[in-house]
Backbone bond lengths (Angstrom), bond angles and torsions (degrees), N, CA, C in turn:
res aa  C-N    CA-C-N  psi(-1)  N-CA   C-N-CA  omega(-1)  CA-C   N-CA-C  phi
1 X - - - 1.434 - - 1.515 111.35 -
2 X 1.330 116.48 -35.66 1.445 118.70 -174.66 1.509 112.54 -73.39
3 X 1.339 118.94 -25.40 1.450 120.94 178.36 1.503 111.32 -74.26
4 X 1.340 117.75 -31.38 1.456 121.62 -177.24 1.515 112.92 -97.63
5 X 1.311 117.77 -15.51 1.450 121.56 -176.19 1.509 109.74 112.26
6 X 1.318 116.54 -167.74 1.459 122.24 -179.97 1.518 108.77 -124.71
7 X 1.322 116.75 149.60 1.459 121.30 177.41 1.521 108.77 -61.11
8 X 1.311 116.75 132.07 1.459 122.39 178.65 1.524 107.22 -108.54
9 X 1.310 116.97 112.87 1.458 121.79 -176.45 1.524 110.15 -100.84
10 X 1.343 117.34 156.95 1.465 121.38 -179.77 1.527 111.47 -60.03
11 X 1.314 116.58 159.19 1.462 125.91 -173.66 1.515 117.77 -38.43
12 X 1.345 119.22 -59.93 1.459 121.68 -174.45 1.519 113.32 -65.45
13 X 1.312 116.97 -27.38 1.470 120.57 -177.14 1.529 111.62 -81.25
14 X 1.332 118.35 -17.57 1.465 120.68 -177.55 1.516 112.28 -59.76
15 X 1.330 117.64 -37.21 1.453 120.98 -179.91 1.521 113.00 -71.66
16 X 1.323 117.19 -16.52 1.460 121.60 -178.58 1.531 111.75 -99.38
17 X 1.302 117.48 -7.06 1.456 122.16 -176.49 1.522 110.27 -76.41
18 X 1.317 115.89 132.95 1.456 121.21 179.48 1.511 108.92 -141.65
19 X 1.310 116.14 135.04 1.449 121.21 -179.74 1.522 109.48 -101.07
20 X 1.333 116.29 124.81 1.459 122.55 177.03 1.521 106.66 -122.01
21 X 1.310 116.58 124.44 1.456 120.79 178.98 1.522 110.16 -71.85
22 X 1.318 116.95 139.04 1.471 122.45 175.32 1.527 108.20 -67.89
23 X 1.331 116.37 130.41 1.467 121.05 179.16 1.521 109.20 -69.93
24 X 1.311 117.16 116.14 1.460 121.84 -176.69 1.526 109.31 -127.67
25 X 1.321 116.53 131.53 1.464 122.03 177.79 1.514 108.27 -85.01
26 X 1.335 115.73 106.04 1.468 120.27 -176.75 1.513 113.48 -78.48
27 X 1.319 117.34 -28.60 1.457 121.29 -179.35 1.534 109.02 -68.35
28 X 1.324 116.04 107.31 1.467 120.83 -176.11 1.527 112.53 -61.66
29 X 1.332 116.39 -35.72 1.461 119.92 179.96 1.529 110.39 -65.30
30 X 1.321 116.39 -46.87 1.471 120.22 177.62 1.517 111.10 -64.86
31 X 1.338 115.85 -44.03 1.465 120.18 -179.65 1.525 110.89 -57.83
32 X 1.322 117.36 -38.78 1.466 122.34 179.22 1.529 112.79 -67.66
33 X 1.329 116.66 -24.12 1.463 121.20 -179.13 1.530 112.62 -85.15
34 X 1.311 117.95 -13.38 1.465 122.07 -178.73 1.526 110.16 -81.47
35 X 1.330 116.66 143.71 1.468 120.65 179.64 1.520 111.26 -64.29
36 X 1.326 116.94 -47.93 1.460 121.52 -179.27 1.524 108.80 -144.05
37 X 1.322 115.95 82.76 1.460 121.45 -174.24 1.528 112.04 -58.42
38 X 1.311 117.55 -40.46 1.470 120.72 -178.54 1.524 111.65 -62.64
39 X 1.323 116.51 -41.07 1.474 120.79 179.77 1.528 110.33 -66.43
40 X 1.314 116.76 -41.23 1.471 120.82 179.80 1.525 109.14 -64.39
41 X 1.335 117.51 -42.65 1.464 121.16 179.96 1.528 110.55 -64.11
42 X 1.311 117.99 -38.77 1.473 121.12 177.87 1.530 110.02 -66.29
43 X 1.325 117.54 -39.03 1.475 121.14 179.15 1.530 109.93 -64.81
44 X 1.320 117.81 -43.91 1.466 121.04 179.96 1.530 110.23 -63.26
45 X 1.324 116.75 -44.07 1.471 120.49 179.99 1.531 109.85 -63.31
46 X 1.331 117.34 -41.83 1.475 120.61 178.33 1.522 110.62 -63.46
47 X 1.317 117.57 -38.88 1.470 121.03 177.35 1.529 110.58 -62.77
48 X 1.328 116.90 -41.59 1.470 120.98 178.94 1.519 110.57 -62.75
49 X 1.320 117.37 -44.77 1.454 121.51 -179.48 1.526 110.24 -66.10
50 X 1.321 116.82 -45.08 1.458 121.21 179.42 1.522 113.77 -63.49
51 X 1.315 117.29 -25.52 1.477 121.76 -179.08 1.522 112.93 -85.00
52 X 1.319 118.27 -6.74 1.463 120.27 179.55 1.522 110.35 -63.94
53 X 1.319 117.20 138.38 1.455 122.09 -177.43 1.506 113.39 -60.43
54 X 1.311 118.26 -35.73 1.456 120.48 -176.86 1.523 114.99 -87.27
55 X 1.325 116.69 2.43 1.463 121.35 179.69 1.529 108.81 -104.94
56 X 1.347 115.63 121.46 1.460 120.77 174.46 1.531 109.03 -114.00
57 X 1.292 117.53 172.34 1.476 120.81 -177.62 1.531 112.30 -61.39
58 X 1.320 117.98 -26.83 1.467 120.98 179.78 1.507 114.02 -95.57
59 X 1.333 117.21 2.70 1.467 121.36 -178.11 1.529 110.51 -75.35
60 X 1.309 115.35 136.38 1.468 120.15 174.99 1.529 107.60 -76.92
61 X 1.321 116.34 126.72 1.454 122.33 -179.23 1.524 108.17 -119.83
62 X 1.319 116.95 119.93 1.462 122.48 176.71 1.507 108.38 -102.60
63 X 1.330 116.84 124.92 1.461 121.88 -178.06 1.514 110.17 -107.59
64 X 1.322 114.72 133.24 1.457 121.12 -178.95 1.513 107.61 -136.86
65 X 1.330 116.88 117.22 1.456 120.57 174.87 1.529 107.59 -120.56
66 X 1.284 117.50 -165.76 1.471 118.77 -174.20 1.525 112.79 -67.51
67 X 1.361 117.06 -49.20 1.461 119.95 -176.82 1.531 113.83 -122.71
68 X 1.312 118.79 -5.69 1.451 121.48 176.83 1.515 116.06 102.40
69 X 1.326 118.48 -16.68 1.460 120.97 -175.43 1.524 113.93 -71.13
70 X 1.317 117.14 -47.54 1.463 120.61 -179.20 1.524 110.10 -68.14
71 X 1.330 116.98 -36.82 1.455 120.56 -179.21 1.530 111.21 -63.20
72 X 1.327 117.55 -34.50 1.469 120.66 177.63 1.533 110.90 -62.14
73 X 1.315 115.96 -43.93 1.465 120.33 179.59 1.529 110.89 -64.82
74 X 1.330 117.12 -40.40 1.461 121.01 178.75 1.530 109.90 -66.50
75 X 1.321 118.00 -40.76 1.462 121.18 178.47 1.530 111.64 -61.15
76 X 1.335 116.65 -40.24 1.472 120.50 176.64 1.515 111.18 -62.61
77 X 1.324 116.11 -41.52 1.463 120.69 179.58 1.529 110.57 -66.67
78 X 1.325 117.33 -41.54 1.457 120.69 177.17 1.527 110.42 -61.22
79 X 1.318 116.19 -42.69 1.464 121.16 178.90 1.527 111.28 -61.42
80 X 1.323 117.10 -42.60 1.478 121.95 177.23 1.530 111.78 -61.37
81 X 1.328 116.00 -27.61 1.465 120.50 -178.45 1.531 112.19 -94.06
82 X 1.322 117.33 11.62 1.454 120.49 175.11 1.515 116.08 95.71
83 X 1.318 117.65 3.41 1.465 121.39 177.67 1.528 107.14 -95.65
84 X 1.329 115.30 82.91 1.463 122.16 -172.61 1.520 114.73 -75.31
85 X 1.314 117.70 -7.27 1.465 120.21 -177.74 1.523 111.21 -110.14
86 X 1.327 116.70 46.10 1.462 122.48 176.94 1.511 109.32 -99.53
87 X 1.318 117.46 124.14 1.459 122.78 -176.80 1.521 109.63 -125.03
88 X 1.323 115.34 151.11 1.456 122.48 -179.74 1.526 108.96 -113.07
89 X 1.330 117.41 133.72 1.454 121.25 174.50 1.535 106.42 -75.33
90 X 1.332 115.97 115.31 1.472 122.03 -176.67 1.518 110.58 -56.17
91 X 1.327 116.69 131.61 1.454 121.04 178.38 1.509 113.79 82.48
92 X 1.324 117.66 -4.13 1.457 120.08 -179.72 1.519 112.25 63.48
93 X 1.306 116.76 -150.22 1.460 121.30 -178.38 1.524 110.86 -85.85
94 X 1.331 117.38 -49.86 1.465 121.82 -175.03 1.518 114.47 -103.86
95 X 1.314 118.35 -6.83 1.465 121.19 -174.07 1.514 113.83 -74.43
96 X 1.334 113.58 176.76 1.469 120.70 179.79 1.531 109.22 -60.73
97 X 1.287 117.18 129.61 1.464 126.72 -176.47 1.533 112.25 57.42
98 X 1.342 116.52 24.75 1.451 121.27 178.40 1.511 111.76 -84.27
99 X 1.313 116.20 -164.16 1.469 123.75 -175.01 1.542 111.06 -55.15
100 X 1.320 117.32 -52.58 1.461 121.44 -175.74 1.530 111.28 -67.28
101 X 1.339 117.55 -47.20 1.459 120.24 -178.26 1.527 112.42 -67.81
102 X 1.334 117.28 -22.38 1.463 120.91 176.58 1.530 111.39 -82.20
103 X 1.323 114.73 1.13 1.461 122.21 178.11 1.531 112.82 61.73
104 X 1.337 115.45 36.64 1.451 120.24 173.84 1.525 107.81 -81.39
105 X 1.311 117.39 163.26 1.447 121.39 -173.75 1.526 112.24 -66.61
106 X 1.345 115.96 139.72 1.449 123.29 -179.51 1.514 108.46 -131.48
107 X 1.354 116.01 132.51 1.456 121.06 175.36 1.516 108.25 -91.24
108 X 1.326 118.05 131.25 1.471 118.72 176.05 1.530 109.53 -70.31
109 X 1.328 115.42 151.52 1.466 120.51 177.04 1.513 108.69 -114.74
110 X 1.324 116.29 163.70 1.456 121.07 179.78 1.522 110.87 -61.60
111 X 1.355 117.45 -34.77 1.462 119.76 -178.36 1.523 112.50 -69.77
112 X 1.337 117.23 -15.93 1.465 119.27 176.69 1.521 110.77 -64.79
113 X 1.318 115.51 -23.48 1.461 120.73 -177.33 1.523 110.81 -103.89
114 X 1.328 117.72 12.31 1.462 119.92 -176.91 1.516 112.23 -67.53
115 X 1.325 118.51 -23.60 1.450 121.65 176.71 1.522 112.03 -74.01
116 X 1.319 116.05 -18.03 1.450 121.90 178.57 1.514 107.28 -77.12
117 X 1.312 117.78 157.94 1.453 120.31 -179.25 1.528 111.20 -54.32
118 X 1.316 116.70 158.02 1.452 120.85 -175.51 1.526 112.17 -71.56
119 X 1.316 117.78 -9.57 1.463 119.45 178.48 1.521 109.34 -72.90
120 X 1.338 118.27 157.84 1.468 120.53 -179.69 1.529 110.68 -60.17
121 X 1.314 115.64 156.44 1.463 120.38 178.76 1.519 109.82 -64.27
122 X 1.325 117.91 147.81 1.457 119.88 175.92 1.526 109.17 -58.91
123 X 1.312 116.58 145.42 1.462 120.50 -174.57 1.524 112.11 -57.80
124 X 1.326 118.33 -37.34 1.470 121.16 179.52 1.526 111.69 -63.55
125 X 1.338 117.04 -41.35 1.458 121.00 179.77 1.523 110.03 -69.84
126 X 1.328 116.48 -43.29 1.461 119.81 179.18 1.522 110.16 -61.40
127 X 1.330 117.32 -40.50 1.466 121.03 179.45 1.522 109.89 -65.44
128 X 1.339 117.90 -41.64 1.458 122.16 179.50 1.536 110.58 -63.13
129 X 1.341 116.86 -44.20 1.463 120.25 -179.86 1.519 111.54 -63.43
130 X 1.335 117.61 -44.58 1.461 118.89 -177.95 1.528 110.06 -69.32
131 X 1.339 118.59 -35.99 1.458 120.89 177.73 1.523 109.92 -65.28
132 X 1.319 117.13 -43.37 1.467 121.06 179.79 1.531 110.46 -61.90
133 X 1.327 117.32 -43.09 1.459 120.74 179.84 1.510 110.34 -62.15
134 X 1.322 117.76 -45.26 1.453 120.51 -179.08 1.522 111.38 -65.77
135 X 1.323 118.30 -36.24 1.458 120.23 -176.30 1.523 112.91 -71.27
136 X 1.349 119.12 -24.13 1.460 119.46 -179.16 1.516 112.22 -95.67
137 X 1.313 119.34 -8.65 1.462 120.56 -177.76 1.525 112.48 -61.01
138 X 1.308 118.84 -35.60 1.456 121.63 -177.63 1.512 113.76 -77.32
139 X 1.321 118.42 -14.41 1.464 121.23 -178.39 1.518 110.98 -77.14
140 X 1.314 114.25 149.29 1.457 120.39 177.19 1.529 108.13 -90.78
141 X 1.315 116.71 133.52 1.464 121.09 179.83 1.526 109.32 -78.26
142 X 1.304 116.81 121.44 1.457 122.69 179.55 1.508 109.25 -121.01
143 X 1.329 118.31 148.71 1.471 120.16 178.05 1.514 111.26 -68.75
144 X 1.314 115.99 153.73 1.450 121.34 176.97 1.524 109.47 -68.34
145 X 1.342 117.70 149.91 1.461 119.38 178.41 1.516 111.28 -61.09
146 X 1.323 116.56 142.81 1.467 119.48 178.73 1.524 109.44 -76.51
147 X 1.335 113.43 149.38 1.473 119.14 -176.59 1.500 111.06 -89.96
């Protein structure tokens, strides 16, 4: 997500946006000993989301991951736990027909410029980036036309 930017949602939704990291078992030895590591990770992530104070059983939950695969598993787990309004953004953030390819709004991140020298951005570029960000904030994000 950090290489491509972050999803930029319209004004009212920004206060409802929350980022939850997918539970991933990094220890390869332990991961190899688990029967179905991916299913366990999806269950843990669903438990974390379900335990959030602002999430109730009737709350609409939109899940967005990098390509959409992990989010589908988490949505199924949420549904099993009584959260029937869990939806997945098709294609995830970077996947085919996902957020970026649908030309929805994306906020640049600091890590997007990590390949640039460690010195601060030239003032002209920084001014252009901040102007561009401000000019698109008022626009409503719409999906790309279907082919």
